[in-house]
C-alpha positions, 0 to 999 in steps of 0.5 A: 475559528482563528488560524492562530488559535492553539490546536486542541489535542483530542485523546480517544480511547475505549474502556479496557477489558478490566473496566468492562469486567468491573462494570459487569461484576462489581468487584475484582474478586467477582471478575477474577472468579469469572475469568478463572471459570474460563481458564483465564487470569486476572493478572493478565487483564490487569497488566493490559489495563495498566499498559493502557493507563500508562500510555494515556498518562504519557500522551497527556504529559506530551501535550504542550501546556499552552495547547487545548486538550480534550478526552472522549471515550469511543462510545461517546464519539457519535455525540462529540463534535471535532473542531477544524484545528483538532488533532486526534490521538487514538490510544488503543488497537487499530480498530479504534482508529477505524471507529474514529475515522467516520467522525472526522473531516481532514483532522490528522490522526495519530495512532498510539499502540499501548501494547507494541507487539500485541496489536497489528500496528497497521493504523496505530504506528507510534508508541506513547513516548513518541507523541510529543515529537509527532505533535510538534511535526503536526504543528510545524506542518511537516507531519507525514500523512497517509490519505486512506480511502473510506467507504460511504453508504448514502440513502435516498433521503440524504442520510449518509454513513462513512467507514474506514474498513467496511460498510455492512448492509443487511438484516439487523440480526444478520439473518436473511434479508431481501433486496434488489442489488444493482452493480456498477455495470447496471446489472440487477438481481433480486437476492436473499442473503445474510447481507452485503459487505463493501470494504476498503484497502484499509479493511482488506486484512479484516472482515473482507479478507476472511470472505475473500479467502473463503471464496478464492477472490483475494485478487479483488481486495484493494491495496492498502492505499488504493482508491477502490473498494471490493464487495461481497454478498454473504450467503446468498440463497438461491430460489425461484425468486432470488439469484446468486450470480452477482456475489462479488466485485469491485468499485472504482471512483464514481462507481456505486453498488445499489441496494433497494430494500424489499424487506421490512427493514435493513440496517447499514453500519460501518466498521462493526459499530452496529449501534450507530446505523442507518435504517432502510425501509421497504422501497428505499435505496442505499448507494454504496461507493467511495466516500468524499472524505479520507482518513488523514493518518499520521505515520512515521517519516518517509511513509507519507503520501502528502504533508499536512497543514494545521489550518482551519476547515475550508483552508486546510492546504494538504497540497497535491501528491508530489509524485507516484513514489512519495513514501515508498522505498525502492531497491535498484540493482546496478543503480550507479550507472547507465540505465540503473542510474537513470532509474535511480534519478527517476525514482528519487525525483518522484519521492522514493527513498532509493537504495542503490545496490552496486559493486562500483563503490566510486560510482555508487557514492557519487550518485548518492551524493549528487542525486536530488532526493533520498538515495543510499548507496550500499555496496552489494554483489547482486549475485550474493545471498549474503549481500542481499540479506544485509541490504534487506536488513538495512532497508527494512530496519531503517524504513520498515518497508520495501515497495519496489525492486528494479532488477537491473544488474547485468554482465555481458561477456561475449563469445560463442560457446566454444569461445566463452570460458565457463567462468564467463558464462557463469558470471553473466548468468549469476549477475543477470539472472541469479541476482533477480532470483535472490532479490525476489527471494530476499525481499518478497516478505516486505514486497508482499506486505506493501503489495509492491512491484518488481520490474526487471530490465531485460533486453531485445536480445531475449527475443532476437539473436545476434552473434556473440551474445550467447550468455547474455541472450540466455540470461536476459531470456531467462530474466523475461521468463522469470518475471512472467513466472513470478507474476503467477507465483505471487499474484495478487500481492506483488506485480512482476513485469520487465522492460526490453530495451533496444540500443540505449546510449550508455557507457557501453557505447563509449568507444563507438564512433558516431558513424556506428552509433548512427548506423545502429540508430538507423536500425530502429523505426524511430531512427536513433539510439534511445536514452537511459531516461526513456527506459527509466520512464517505462520502469517507473510506469510499470512500478507505479499504481498507474500500472496496477492492472499490468503484471506478467508483461514485458514492455519493449523500449526499443524505438521499434527495433523488435517490430522492424529490425534492419541490419546497420 
């Protein structure tokens, strides 16, 4: 196909409930009677039907006149051939996007919610009125896209089926099925169960979530965009010939869960569409793991992981992910100077939208203007609940999410207790420790939704004592302990970690002589004072998916100061 050929927009929908009722009962009067007998009203069903039709009409009107167009019902998807330059527009509930995903290969999908507020809106992110604008961004190769993992089931005869949410393997009637299960570690067990479910991060709020909640295994559910899977055996039956030890687990890249059929017949289907299934007969094997393909879901701007190019199959250029925080929103307290400024620069350079929360108006405005990337400065006293509420409202309203919180704000007023004013003690603890508590309390909702991460900038003074650091050591020690506690409180949705910087060359050292700086550097194993960007590197690592198995931990960034400290 020519790269200059106009794209084709394929609108995908399914029959409304009213359509189904009329097919079944023939007339509106009969349908109304059927609903009344069940305590429902035809008016509600009609209103939902009209909302769907209005959305379909608006989508059709938004397609440029010189573009090609197509229309397909969900039930006809197995017989519809998508072209390499197609753009799929799914108008309906989230499940419609899942039903569509396995029939695509890199074509972008725009999910349209015909009834905003009624649907979850996880996969259908747009309203019908926005479709014209979104289609233009796709055509201009600037659309924001999330690349979502899919699950694949492969038979030993070469047949394959893919799913966005989950794959089920078991008896066609969900009765007892016999098979031999072999997990990713090579452990095997003969089982008799109601089937095996293997789910993705996109499916972690559906069928898999209900089983995980019942088993108390929510921690193995993948994050929304994770390249991993979770699996569950449904209602395994113990007997002298069958076991129940291998009942759940996870699968990463290159790993598979294998089932060898020991029943007359098993079926394998994806995303609840039982009519489109594979049949496994006695002795056949099915291997289930991550699919080679992904769903390319168009999302509102600044929620992407990569950009798309509208090109023919085989020459599509999605590029590579620019960095670890593309499409994510990070809030950094004390982000205008020192370590905080280095964190701001690091997260922005890796694609994050950064909110700098600081009381220093001049420094905050300067870093927002001078830092490459998307950086917003908000004057915020991190020890003020009211300021936190305003900041959270601003970020969530603008971007719909918060993925990372870096709690870096601090105060350091020196003195032994008999020398330290009570107000100075309170200020140090408020800006350093209370600020972290308020930030988490305010942002925990969006952080949970994003399965996000919190990193606190603590200090080596949380672990080693030095004269005059009474309030500072207490605050930083409390901060380290708070992160460990919160890791327990909010697992597995949100990870909490901290870094413990040693001597770092910030404005704190502005009035220090070179000789004194050198003496302090000599107290480390590295033999020098650290740089703010070295701390920011550690913070970014802990906040990223690369540290997905790290929570409740503290990472020293101190040149070996804690391991071996000598007095300067």
